[in-house]
C-alpha positions as CSV (number, residue, x, y, z in Angstrom):
1,M,0.0,0.1,0.2
2,S,1.5,3.0,-1.1
3,S,1.5,6.4,0.7
4,F,-0.7,9.1,0.4
5,L,1.7,11.6,-1.1
6,E,2.8,8.8,-3.6
7,K,-0.5,8.1,-4.9
8,L,-0.7,11.9,-5.4
9,K,1.8,12.0,-7.3
10,E,0.7,8.8,-9.7
11,D,-3.1,10.0,-9.9
12,S,-5.2,13.5,-9.8
13,I,-6.9,14.3,-6.7
14,E,-10.2,13.6,-8.3
15,D,-9.5,9.9,-8.5
16,L,-8.3,10.3,-5.0
17,V,-11.9,11.7,-4.0
18,E,-13.3,8.9,-5.8
19,E,-11.3,5.9,-4.2
20,K,-12.4,7.6,-0.8
21,K,-16.3,7.8,-1.4
22,T,-15.8,4.3,-2.7
23,E,-14.2,2.8,0.4
24,K,-16.9,4.6,2.5
25,K,-19.6,2.9,0.3
26,K,-18.1,-0.5,1.1
27,V,-17.9,0.2,5.2
28,K,-21.6,1.2,5.1
29,H,-22.6,-1.9,3.1
30,E,-20.7,-4.5,5.5
31,E,-22.6,-7.1,7.8
32,K,-23.7,-5.5,11.0
33,E,-22.9,-7.9,14.1
34,P,-26.0,-8.7,16.0
35,V,-27.4,-6.3,18.5
36,E,-27.1,-8.6,21.4
37,Q,-24.1,-9.4,20.8
38,L,-22.9,-5.7,20.6
39,A,-24.5,-5.3,24.0
40,K,-22.7,-7.7,25.5
41,E,-19.6,-6.5,24.7
42,T,-20.1,-3.0,25.5
43,L,-21.8,-3.9,28.9
44,P,-21.0,-7.3,30.0
45,E,-23.7,-8.4,32.5
46,E,-21.5,-9.6,35.1
47,K,-19.5,-6.7,35.6
48,I,-22.6,-4.3,35.8
49,N,-23.9,-2.9,39.1
50,A,-26.9,-0.4,38.1
51,Q,-28.3,2.5,39.7
52,L,-32.1,3.2,40.5
53,S,-33.5,6.4,39.2
54,I,-34.8,7.7,42.0
55,D,-37.4,11.0,43.1
56,V,-37.2,12.6,46.4
57,Y,-39.0,15.2,48.2
58,E,-39.8,16.6,51.3
59,T,-43.4,17.1,53.0
60,E,-43.4,18.7,56.5
61,E,-43.2,15.7,58.0
62,S,-41.1,13.2,56.2
63,L,-39.1,12.6,53.4
64,I,-40.7,11.0,50.4
65,I,-38.5,8.4,48.1
66,Q,-40.2,6.8,45.3
67,S,-38.5,4.3,42.8
68,T,-39.7,2.5,40.0
69,I,-39.0,-1.2,40.2
70,A,-41.0,-2.8,38.3
71,G,-40.5,-6.7,37.9
72,I,-38.7,-6.9,41.6
73,K,-40.0,-9.2,44.2
74,V,-40.0,-8.0,47.6
75,E,-37.5,-10.8,48.3
76,D,-35.0,-9.6,46.3
77,L,-34.6,-6.3,47.5
78,D,-32.9,-5.0,50.8
79,I,-33.3,-1.6,51.8
80,S,-31.3,-0.4,55.2
81,L,-30.5,3.2,56.8
82,E,-27.4,3.7,58.5
83,N,-25.6,7.2,59.9
84,N,-28.4,8.8,57.9
85,I,-27.4,6.9,54.3
86,L,-30.2,5.3,52.4
87,T,-29.1,1.9,50.9
88,I,-31.5,0.6,48.2
89,K,-30.2,-2.8,46.3
90,G,-31.3,-6.0,44.9
91,E,-31.9,-7.7,41.9
92,R,-34.1,-7.7,39.0
93,K,-33.9,-11.9,37.3
94,R,-34.5,-12.6,34.2
95,Q,-36.7,-15.7,33.8
96,E,-35.3,-18.5,32.1
97,E,-35.3,-18.5,28.4
98,N,-34.9,-21.9,26.5
99,E,-34.8,-20.1,23.0
100,I,-32.2,-17.8,21.6
101,K,-33.8,-14.6,20.5
102,N,-32.5,-12.2,17.7
103,Y,-33.2,-8.9,19.3
104,F,-33.5,-6.0,17.9
105,Y,-33.4,-3.6,21.0
106,K,-31.8,-4.6,24.3
107,E,-32.1,-2.5,26.7
108,C,-33.8,-3.7,29.8
109,Y,-31.2,-4.0,33.0
110,W,-31.5,-7.6,34.6
111,G,-29.3,-8.1,37.4
112,Q,-27.8,-6.5,40.3
113,F,-28.5,-2.5,41.5
114,Q,-27.7,-0.5,43.9
115,R,-28.2,3.1,45.0
116,Q,-27.1,5.0,48.2
117,L,-28.4,8.0,49.5
118,I,-27.1,11.0,52.2
119,L,-30.2,12.2,53.0
120,P,-30.5,15.7,53.7
121,T,-32.0,16.1,56.9
122,Q,-32.0,14.1,60.2
123,V,-34.7,11.1,60.1
124,D,-36.1,8.4,62.5
125,G,-35.0,5.0,61.2
126,L,-37.2,3.2,63.3
127,K,-40.6,4.5,61.8
128,V,-39.6,3.9,57.7
129,Q,-42.4,2.6,56.0
130,A,-41.9,1.2,52.7
131,V,-44.6,0.1,50.3
132,I,-44.5,-1.3,46.5
133,K,-47.6,-0.5,44.6
134,D,-48.2,-0.6,40.9
135,G,-44.3,-1.4,40.0
136,V,-43.0,2.0,42.1
137,L,-41.5,1.7,45.8
138,I,-42.4,4.5,47.9
139,L,-40.7,4.9,51.3
140,K,-41.7,7.3,53.9
141,I,-39.0,8.5,56.2
142,P,-40.2,10.8,59.3
143,K,-38.0,13.5,59.9
144,I,-36.8,14.4,63.3
145,R,-38.5,17.5,64.6
146,K,-36.2,19.9,65.9
147,E,-37.5,22.6,67.9
148,K,-36.3,25.9,66.3
149,K,-36.9,27.9,69.8
150,R,-38.0,26.8,73.2
151,K,-38.5,28.8,76.2
152,I,-36.9,27.5,79.6
153,S,-38.3,28.0,83.1
154,I,-36.2,28.6,85.6
155,K,-36.4,27.4,89.3
156,E,-35.5,29.1,92.1
157,E,-33.4,27.1,94.8
158,K,-33.3,28.5,98.4
């Protein structure tokens, strides 16, 4: 294979441009790898530890955390609260498949996931409520109420 400068001496610029166009057309028409193979090479399942998407907001009394976790069984979910750090982890298990499928898209994540969140305020970890409703995990975590100002009575000793 000769260098670009050598070809420039031998051929006209028009010939070189036409050659490049032909090379690009060949690349476009090459056979593509199956999507499933590309997904495995790009994101090997055994190495992924995905994060959950969450919404966090507060009411006057509580922090509310919501996360879509459709398809996850309660026994495959672990939620803990330690030192004001909330941890939600679990596993979305794939149902056994006996037949190989020729995927067009493969975007669903199957495997372990974890999300940790430093809570923005002090909470009462003993009164946390967790519910799954219509594929949405809802955590209600009561805030610890701090009195802003308190009148302190003074006793007179005799």
